[in-house]
KETORKOL-103240 format. One record per residue (C-alpha): z negated, y negated, x. Coordinates in steps of 0.1 Angstrom, whole numbers, plus 5000, padded with zeros to 4 digits. Layout:
ZYX ...
This chain:
506149843078 502849753080 501050013069 502950203098 501249983121 497750003110 497950353110 498750303150 496750083157 493550303143 494750583158 494850413190 491050273181 489950663176 491250763206 489450473229 486050553209 486650933223 487250843258 484250553259 481950833239 483351133266 482950873298 479350793287 477951173284 479451233320 477151003332 473951093309 472051383325 472851733316 469551923298 470052273297 468052493272 465852673291 465753043279 462753213268 462553583281 459853823263 456853953288 457654253286 460854223301 461854203340 462653953365 466254013376 466654123412 467653883443 468653953475 465953943501 467553783531 465753993559 467054323549 470754143538 473854363554 475854233576 478454023562 482154083554 484753823558 488153813550 490753533539 492453583505 495453723523 493854013533 492054093504 494954063484 496954353516 493154573507 493554573472 495754653444 496554333421 493754483395 491254523421 491854193433 491954023397 488254193392 486354153427 488053843442 488853603409 485653713389 487853903362 486654163339 488354513330 488754583292 485954773280 486655143279 489255123304 487855213334 487755513356 483655553357 483255463324 482155823311 482255953341 479356223351 479356333389 476756283414 477156083440 477455723452 479355453436 480355183463 481954873465 486154893470 486154533489 483554693516 482255043512 478654873509 476655183492 475655013459 474555223432 473755593427 474955883401 471155903397 470955543379 474055563354 473455603318 475655553287 475155213274 477855253249 479554903259 483155033275 481554973316 479855233339 476355143336 473155163360 469655083357 468854953394 470854963421 470355173454 468254883466 467954553462 469354413494 473054553486 473654333452 473454003449 472653823416 473453443403 473853243374 476953283352 477552983325 481153053320 482753193285 480052953266 477153193274 474453243302 474853563319 473853723350 476653783376 476454063401 477954073434 478254263466 475854123492 478154263517 481454083509 480453903478 483654093455 482754073420 481154353401 479954273370 476954173352 473154253349 471254263316 467754253307 468054503281 468354833299 466555163299 463455223312 461555183339 463554873350 464754743315 467754643331 471354733330 473754653353 477454623336 480254683362 483954783364 485455053375 487954873395 484954683416 483355063424 484755333444 482655693441 481755913469 480956223456 477556423472 480056633489 481356323508 484856343492 486156043481 486856003440 490255853430 490855513432 
């Protein structure tokens, strides 16, 4: 019996010590390591406030009614469709890729390229004003999230490993996009 009691007491002491360490850590300032980017890599674009398109504001309920479940999860809840599953990954038609939520013109097929990642990739947006970028430190990694500047829909992420001339790779979810062909026909959603 005393051995069992000793084990319980030791276990409780360990738990208390861990809690003390956690509480102390919360009070300390968090240092984030600085990421060094080689000089030859361009800076990621940011939105210019003076050219910002008119905002589209809807309630969560309105977005749920407007979008499919998958579109909602990706664009409004920052989800990600599985690699190689999206309609526009191997898509080759000429036209414009719009935001599925608000219809904002985002990317031209002229800037689309095959990155081999399983998601549609572009080396530049139609204009820097059509998108917004923000730091994304989820999934234990540093990334830069890409959002529609008009309705704040999550589109995907941008990376500094794309082709010339920008060196950027906008890696997007197909379900966040709606394609409109050069002849004006809307692609399948």
